[in-house]
LUMTORBA-489900 format. One record per residue: residue number from 1; residue in three letters; x, y, z of N, C-alpha, C, CB in turn. Coordinates in steps of 0.001 Angstrom, whole numbers. Each point is the difference from the previous one (the first is absolute). Glycine has a CB too. Layout:
! residues N
i:aa:n_east:n_north:n_up:ca_east:ca_north:ca_up:c_east:c_north:c_up:cb_east:cb_north:cb_up
NUM:Ala:X:Y:Z:X:Y:Z:X:Y:Z:X:Y:Z $
...
//
This chain:
! residues 73
i:aa:n_east:n_north:n_up:ca_east:ca_north:ca_up:c_east:c_north:c_up:cb_east:cb_north:cb_up
1:Unk:14522:-65028:68206:250:-409:1840:1511:533:8:-1614:-2672:595 $
2:Unk:1788:3006:808:1635:579:116:313:-510:756:157:1813:-508 $
3:Unk:1134:-2626:0:604:-393:1140:-844:-1220:836:1024:2512:-18 $
4:Unk:-1705:-3181:-245:-848:-1049:352:1280:-846:992:-2020:-45:-2527 $
5:Unk:2678:-80:1812:1237:-1219:126:754:177:1212:416:-146:-2459 $
6:Unk:-307:1206:2780:1380:781:735:263:-1167:1021:-586:2950:-96 $
7:Unk:-256:-3744:958:140:-375:781:37:-1670:-423:-830:2309:1222 $
8:Unk:838:-2865:-1694:-326:-1476:-362:1798:-817:-638:-3332:921:-923 $
9:Unk:2865:-1832:1366:1581:-863:-113:-216:-287:-2208:140:-2096:3710 $
10:Unk:833:1690:-4054:226:-4:-1489:-1164:-1201:-493:2963:774:73 $
11:Unk:-3130:-1845:507:-801:-877:-355:-1388:660:158:1628:-1876:574 $
12:Unk:-2138:2368:540:-1577:628:-67:-57:1284:-653:-618:-1023:2128 $
13:Unk:1426:1645:-2714:563:674:-1221:-369:-386:-925:1525:412:713 $
14:Unk:-645:-1100:-963:-443:-1213:-1678:-1843:-169:-186:2622:-2182:591 $
15:Unk:-2680:1668:588:-1480:-544:-224:-991:1093:-442:402:-1741:1811 $
16:Unk:-121:2326:-629:-1075:1187:-367:-53:773:-1272:185:268:2199 $
17:Unk:1029:-71:-3077:85:413:-1014:-679:-1037:-1284:2016:1367:1289 $
18:Unk:-1806:-2694:-941:-422:-493:-958:-1876:-191:132:2797:-1066:-255 $
19:Unk:-2909:877:1389:-1915:533:175:-250:1390:-650:-358:-1089:2574 $
20:Unk:1072:2373:-2374:-390:896:-538:255:-244:-1419:202:1287:1958 $
21:Unk:219:-1943:-2587:-2:-69:-1296:-865:-600:-518:1765:232:97 $
22:Unk:-2144:-1145:488:-1096:-1129:-581:-997:566:236:877:-2002:322 $
23:Unk:-1426:2806:922:-641:959:292:-624:671:-1455:1525:161:2309 $
24:Unk:-452:718:-2661:182:1077:-731:-497:-141:-1336:1767:477:1347 $
25:Unk:-1647:-1843:-1613:194:-445:-1527:-941:-827:-156:2255:166:-290 $
26:Unk:-3330:-193:1480:-1416:-311:-16:-699:220:-1132:64:413:2044 $
27:Unk:-930:-832:-2712:-681:256:-632:-1346:1165:558:1175:-2367:-957 $
28:Unk:-1190:2635:2256:-944:492:335:893:2069:193:-1564:-3188:1285 $
29:Unk:2445:2914:-1270:1098:1215:255:746:426:-1304:460:-912:2410 $
30:Unk:-1572:438:-3401:1034:721:-1541:152:1298:26:-824:-1440:-1633 $
31:Unk:12:2329:2216:-151:1310:-58:557:453:697:-1491:4:-643 $
32:Unk:2293:-634:1464:777:538:1172:1422:553:-10:-1368:-1522:877 $
33:Unk:1920:2274:-257:1636:205:390:379:-458:1250:92:1927:-1223 $
34:Unk:906:-2508:1361:590:4:1529:1322:316:-24:-1420:-1670:801 $
35:Unk:1224:2927:305:1614:288:-127:679:-561:1194:-288:2202:-1270 $
36:Unk:1363:-2517:1707:624:-333:1131:1388:213:87:-1626:-1400:162 $
37:Unk:2082:2240:995:1017:854:312:669:-1052:752:-1018:2431:-25 $
38:Unk:2118:-2926:55:735:-338:941:1993:-43:-431:-2762:-1403:825 $
39:Unk:3089:1794:379:1348:-316:83:957:-1093:-183:-794:1315:1012 $
40:Unk:-207:-2539:-935:1067:-1020:-183:-172:-922:-1594:22:-167:3027 $
41:Unk:953:-617:-3009:266:-594:-1246:-1593:-682:-662:2872:-545:968 $
42:Unk:-3159:520:-2450:-1453:32:-196:593:-1424:-1424:-1550:3486:888 $
43:Unk:2196:-4200:-686:454:-729:-988:-519:-1176:-397:1567:995:582 $
44:Unk:-2740:-1317:653:-1245:-1112:-111:-1049:295:-1117:165:-343:2550 $
45:Unk:-127:2021:-2484:-1225:281:-885:367:-489:-1697:-730:2315:1822 $
46:Unk:-270:-2899:-2174:-89:-117:-1395:-160:897:-1503:-636:-1501:1580 $
47:Unk:1171:1938:-1597:-257:1196:-802:-563:-517:-1513:2016:1439:1407 $
48:Unk:-2943:-675:-2296:-597:-330:-661:-560:1361:-1414:-272:-2007:2384 $
49:Unk:-360:1878:-3053:-1026:790:-681:-1167:951:1233:272:-2217:-2256 $
50:Unk:-837:1565:3361:-389:411:1016:707:803:1377:-1165:-1736:-1194 $
51:Unk:2450:1138:1281:581:183:1188:1658:616:-560:-1738:-2184:1505 $
52:Unk:1967:3230:-494:643:581:-524:772:326:1345:-1377:567:-2231 $
53:Unk:2864:-342:2299:433:35:1313:949:1630:-243:36:-3279:729 $
54:Unk:-77:3961:5:917:1307:-357:888:86:1287:-1846:1482:-1554 $
55:Unk:2928:-1501:1097:791:451:1648:706:1753:-384:1146:-3299:904 $
56:Unk:-1207:3462:-2:487:1367:444:2005:-81:-74:-2774:363:1986 $
57:Unk:3707:535:-2707:1156:-281:-5:-6:309:1634:932:465:-2727 $
58:Unk:645:-1300:2860:520:141:1498:408:1423:59:904:-2451:361 $
59:Unk:-1224:3008:623:868:1268:189:1386:696:52:-1605:-477:699 $
60:Unk:2181:1091:-1520:1322:1024:75:407:-60:872:-398:1328:-1011 $
61:Unk:1311:-1597:2025:286:275:1104:1371:788:58:-1452:-1931:625 $
62:Unk:1409:3165:-484:1086:1449:-139:541:479:970:-1075:743:-1419 $
63:Unk:1912:-546:1673:816:1047:1576:-372:1147:-292:2268:-970:572 $
64:Unk:-2836:1576:-19:-391:1591:75:1099:662:412:-2268:-259:578 $
65:Unk:1803:1484:-1739:1469:871:176:-847:1097:440:2028:-730:-1947 $
66:Unk:-834:1737:2500:-521:1444:304:-647:-812:2096:-1205:1549:-3847 $
67:Unk:76:-516:3681:-69:-654:1667:-1029:-1062:182:583:2255:1014 $
68:Unk:-180:-3004:90:-618:-1155:22:-96:-43:1709:946:-1203:-2571 $
69:Unk:-2214:141:2522:-607:-59:1470:1063:-526:1126:-2393:-530:-1122 $
70:Unk:2498:939:2392:1227:-430:446:-818:-606:1408:2153:1908:-1279 $
71:Unk:-1040:-2629:2395:-316:-104:1250:456:824:966:-224:-1840:-653 $
72:Unk:-454:2057:1489:1057:745:1468:561:-1184:648:-1557:2167:809 $
73:Unk:3018:-1968:-490:1442:-806:550:-858:-310:1260:2634:1353:-964 $
//
């Protein structure tokens, strides 16, 4: 699921993450993989042997050199 939680508040986001974890860990889902992409904090996810959180590093923001995008006066 890609950014399913973008417009959710923190409480709803936590509840849906808990529901997703419960569903994904159920016996009838044991041979499936669930991938959730979110720009939000995922500290509510309980990691373990079958649950992993992979986070992208923060982007490096450097000042540009040479020609740069400009705006008109």
